[in-house]
N, C-alpha and C positions, 0 to 999 in steps of 0.2 A: 036134717040136723044142723043147728046153728052153732057156729064156732065163735066164742067170745074171747077176745084178747084180754088178758089180765094186765092190769097196771103194775108197774114195779112195786108199788105199795102192797097190792094184793098178793103178788108173788112173795114178797118179803114176809108178810103176815102168815101166809100159808107155810112158808119154810120154817118160821119160828114155831108155829103150832105143831107141825109135823115132827120137829126136833123134840119138842116138849111132850108130845103125845097128848095134846089137849085139843078138844073141839072148840071151835070159835064160839059156839053158843054157851060154853061153860065159863067163858072169860068174865071177870068182874070188870066194872067200869075202870077201876084203877089199872088193871092189867092191860086193858085196851089202850089207855092213855100212855102207859109205859111203852107198848109196842109202837104206837104212833110217834111218840117222842124219839125213840131209838131209831126209827126209820128216818125221821127228819134229820137227825144228827148224822146218820150214815150217808144220806143223800147230800148233805152239805159238805161232808168230808170228800165224797167222790167228786163233787164239783170242784173243790179245791185242788184235788189231785189232777183233774183234767186240765185246769188252768196252769198248774205248775208243769205238767208234761208239755203243754203247748209252749210254755216259756223255754223249757229245755230244748225243744226242737228249734225254736227261733234263735236261741243262743248258739246252738250247734251249727246252724246255717251261717250265722254271722261269723263265727269262728272259722269255719271253712272258707268263707269269702276273704277274711283277713289273711289267712294263711296263703291263699291263692294270690292275693294282691302282693304279699311280701315275696313270694316265689317269683313273681313276674318282675319285681324290682331287682332281683339278683341277676337277671339275664340282661 
């Protein structure tokens, strides 16, 4: 038995189709384009969120370092 990993796009499409109770073969070209476009928008937003989360972590570390530096100056 061969195990095939599904791409995030395949998982997304499968999830949408399961939610709507539609078979992939029954989709029109327009519906396929809508699913593809919505996946690309979702993927772009997730990448934006990741970048913003990375920035939050960086700023948190910077803030902690500044607080530590200021505490050291008080002694």
